[in-house]
Each structure stands twice: as structure tokens, then as C-alpha cells.
C-alpha positions in Angstrom: -11.0 0.9 -17.1 -11.6 3.4 -14.6 -9.4 3.9 -11.6 -12.0 3.3 -9.1 -12.9 -0.1 -10.9 -9.1 -0.9 -10.9 -9.0 0.1 -6.9 -12.1 -2.5 -6.5 -10.6 -5.3 -8.2 -7.3 -5.2 -6.5 -9.2 -5.0 -3.2 -10.8 -8.0 -4.0 -7.7 -10.2 -4.8 -5.3 -11.8 -2.4 -2.2 -9.4 -1.9 0.1 -12.5 -2.9 -1.6 -13.0 -6.4 -1.1 -9.4 -7.3 2.7 -9.8 -6.3 2.9 -12.8 -8.4 1.8 -11.0 -11.3 3.8 -7.9 -10.9 6.9 -10.6 -10.4 6.2 -11.9 -13.6 5.9 -8.7 -15.4 9.7 -7.8 -14.0 9.1 -6.4 -10.5 9.9 -8.7 -8.0 11.2 -6.2 -5.1 8.0 -3.7 -4.8 6.8 -5.1 -1.5 7.4 -3.0 1.9 7.7 -5.4 4.7 8.5 -5.4 8.3 6.6 -2.4 9.2 3.7 -2.1 12.2 0.4 -2.7 10.7 -2.4 -0.6 12.7 -5.3 -2.4 11.0 -4.5 -5.7 9.7 -8.0 -7.0 9.0 -8.3 -3.7 6.5 -7.3 -3.6 2.9 -5.7 -0.5 1.7 -5.8 0.7 -2.0 -4.9 3.9 -3.6 -2.3 6.1 -5.3 0.6 7.4 -3.7 1.6 11.1 -2.8 4.9 11.5 -0.9 6.8 13.5 1.9 10.4 13.3 1.8 12.1 14.2 5.3 16.1 14.2 5.9 17.8 14.4 9.6 17.3 18.1 10.7 19.9 20.8 10.3 19.0 24.0 10.9 21.5 26.1 8.4 19.8 23.6 5.9 16.5 24.5 7.1 17.3 28.4 6.4 19.2 28.0 3.0 16.4 25.5 1.3 13.7 28.0 2.7 11.5 25.0 4.0 9.1 27.7 5.5 8.4 29.5 2.3 8.1 26.4 0.1 5.7 25.3 2.7 7.6 22.4 3.5 5.9 21.9 6.8 4.7 18.4 8.4 1.2 19.6 7.2 2.3 19.3 3.4 1.0 15.7 2.9 -2.6 16.2 4.6 -3.2 19.4 3.1 -2.6 18.3 -0.8 -4.4 14.9 -0.2 -7.1 14.2 -2.8 -9.7 11.5 -2.6 -8.1 7.9 -3.0 -4.6 9.2 -1.9 -2.4 7.1 0.3 0.6 9.2 2.1 4.0 7.9 2.2 6.4 9.2 4.5 10.2 8.9 3.9 11.2 9.9 7.2 14.6 7.7 6.8 13.4 5.3 9.2 14.0 7.9 12.2 12.3 7.0 15.1 13.0 9.3 18.1 10.2 11.6 17.3 6.5 11.3 15.1 6.6 12.6 11.6 2.8 12.5 11.7 0.0 12.9 14.7 -3.8 12.6 15.3 -4.5 16.0 14.1 -3.2 15.2 10.7 -4.7 12.1 10.3 -7.5 13.8 10.9 -7.2 16.5 8.1 -5.9 13.9 5.8 -9.0 11.5 6.4 -11.1 14.5 5.8 -9.7 15.3 2.3 -10.3 11.7 1.3 -7.0 9.9 2.4 -7.4 6.1 2.0 -4.2 5.4 4.5 -0.5 6.0 5.4 3.0 4.3 5.3 5.5 6.3 7.3 9.0 4.8 7.2 9.5 6.3 10.6 7.7 7.2 13.9 4.2 8.5 14.2 2.7 10.1 17.4 -0.5 10.0 19.2 -1.0 6.2 18.5 -4.2 5.7 20.9 -6.0 8.5 19.3 -5.1 7.1 15.6 -6.3 3.9 16.6 -9.9 5.2 16.9 -10.0 6.8 13.4 -10.4 3.9 11.4 -7.6 4.7 8.7 -4.7 1.9 7.8 -1.5 3.4 8.9 1.8 1.4 8.7 4.6 2.5 10.7 8.2 1.7 11.9 7.6 2.7 15.6 5.5 5.1 17.6 6.9 7.7 19.9 5.7 10.7 21.9 7.7 13.3 20.6 6.9 15.3 17.7 9.3 15.6 14.3 12.3 17.3 16.7 15.2 15.7 14.6 13.9 15.5 10.9 12.8 18.3 8.3 10.4 17.4 5.4 12.4 18.9 2.6 10.0 17.8 -0.6 6.6 17.1 -1.4 5.4 14.4 -4.3 8.9 12.9 -5.0 10.3 9.7 -5.3 11.4 8.4 -1.9 12.5 5.2 -0.2 10.0 3.3 2.1 12.1 0.8 3.9 14.1 -0.5 1.1 11.4 0.1 -2.0 11.2 3.2 -4.2 7.6 4.6 -4.5 7.0 7.2 -6.8 4.1 9.7 -6.8 1.1 8.3 -8.5 2.0 4.5 -7.8 -0.9 2.2 -6.9 -0.7 0.9 -3.5 -2.3 -2.2 -1.8 -1.8 -3.1 1.9 -3.1 -6.1 3.8 -1.8 -7.7 7.1 1.4 -8.7 5.4 2.4 -5.4 4.0 2.4 -2.9 1.3 2.8 -3.9 -2.5 4.0 -0.9 -4.9 2.5 -1.2 -8.3 3.6 1.0 -11.1 0.4 2.9 -12.1 0.9 2.2 -15.9 1.0 -1.6 -15.0 -2.0 -1.3 -12.3 -4.9 -2.4 -14.8 -3.0 -5.3 -16.1 -2.1 -6.8 -12.3 -5.9 -6.1 -11.2 -7.2 -8.3 -14.2 -4.4 -11.0 -13.9 -4.7 -10.9 -10.1 -8.5 -11.7 -10.3 -7.9 -14.5 -12.7 -5.3 -16.0 -10.8 -7.3 -16.0 -7.7 -10.5 -17.5 -9.3 -8.3 -20.5 -10.8 -6.9 -21.0 -7.3 -10.0 -20.4 -5.4 -11.5 -23.3 -7.9 -8.7 -25.6 -7.0 -9.1 -24.9 -3.2 -13.1 -25.7 -3.4 -11.9 -28.7 -5.3 -9.8 -30.0 -2.4 -12.1 -28.7 0.5 -14.9 -30.7 -1.1 -12.9 -34.2 -1.7 -13.5 -33.6 -5.2 -10.1 -33.7 -5.7 -6.9 -34.6 -4.4 -3.4 -32.6 -4.0 -1.7 -34.6 -6.7 -4.4 -33.8 -9.0 -4.6 -29.9 -8.0 -0.7 -29.2 -7.5 0.3 -29.1 -10.3 -3.2 -28.9 -12.4 -4.3 -32.3 -14.1 -5.5 -31.8 -17.5 -8.7 -33.3 -16.0 -9.0 -30.5 -13.4 -7.9 -27.9 -16.0 -11.2 -29.0 -17.9 -13.5 -28.7 -15.1 -11.9 -25.5 -14.4 -12.2 -24.2 -17.7 -16.2 -25.2 -17.9 -16.5 -23.5 -14.4 -15.2 -20.5 -15.7 -17.4 -20.1 -18.8 -20.5 -20.4 -16.1 -18.8 -18.2 -13.5 -16.1 -15.7 -15.3 -13.7 -13.9 -13.1 -13.5 -10.3 -12.4 -12.2 -7.7 -15.3 
């Protein structure tokens, strides 16, 4: 299955279903919660690229040769490729924005699909007009006055969840699910199957064809009806 096919299936399923499958595979704690959601009605799916910030120290800025290594605030946007989601670990520092509207515009122009910032952004009013899903801790009018970008495309901490470059991220109104890349296809296919089954059960309840005691847990009769339905209407994947 191609990456684009995996992304399409993930966008079609409930995030909760994807989490249930990932939990069953031994990854129960990869859900980023507690961030503001700029576009709660949009679903965000893509692969992670990352930026790592630390609290600013002028001596380390020099000794780590950050400028020579190109570790400016634009390192994420200029290295974005189509399908990327930029994850910024700004240590949760919110007294200045790690990203603003110009960088978001450049990120989007390079094919970026969304951003997750454990920290602050600026130019919120302008970014609201750009139709890019953004998850963020806070907004602030100042620039990145107290943080420094020290690395790019390394594992980072995003609000208590480790994100590695290449992880597949799925965001909706609830938050962002981080899916290890090697599990993405399995999660997508199994989540689609779970959604398919639960949508059938809900339809039976809503139509009055089944009662809750038959549906939860699922009775043998309803299971048989579902198997017949599934043959005529197979799930995605």
C-alpha cells in the first residue's frame, strides 16, 4: 500500500478507532492532548519532520555553531516536502512565538500539511486565514526571544509524547495521534475495519432494528447480520 493510500484511509476513519488499534499494538501513550486546535473541523494526516528548541543561551548559540549549521527558525519550512507535518518542540515556552505567518506561508507553499507546536506561535490572526491545520500551546505577539533552535529532524518531546521524524501523525478536534511509521498501514486498515463495524451497529440502533443490549456487547445474531453486510459492503483497505 502506498503512503498516499494509507493517508487517505486514515483521513476517513475516526481518530478514536486508530488509537484503539494502536493501543492494542502496545502504544497507548502516543496521543498529544491539551493543545489549542486552529481548525477543529479539519483532519490532518502526514509524516513528521521536527525542530528542537532549547531555552536561549548566547554562549551555546556560538559554541554549537547554530548559525553555521542553519539552525534558524526557517529550517523546518525550507526543508518541508509535500505531505510533511512540522512538529516543533519549543519546550512549552510561551513568551514568544516560534513560528509566524511568513514561515507558515513558506511551509504551506512547500506542501506542508499541518503544524504541531509545543510552545507559542505569533501572527495568529493571519494564520487563521491560511487554511493550515495548526495545534499550539499558546499565541504571543513577540518573536522567539527566549528560545533557540538547536536541531532538525531528531526525536522530540511534544507535550509529553515522543515524536520521531517519519512518524505518521493524525490530528482532529481531539488532538494528535502519533503512529510509528512501520505500523501506519496496519493501523489504517484495522481502524477502517473497526469503523465499518461500529458504523453498522450505530445504524442498526438508530433505525430501531437493534436494541442496545444486542449491540453492546454484540449479539451472535447481530454479528451474523454484520458479516452478511460486510460481504456486500467491504471496509476500506
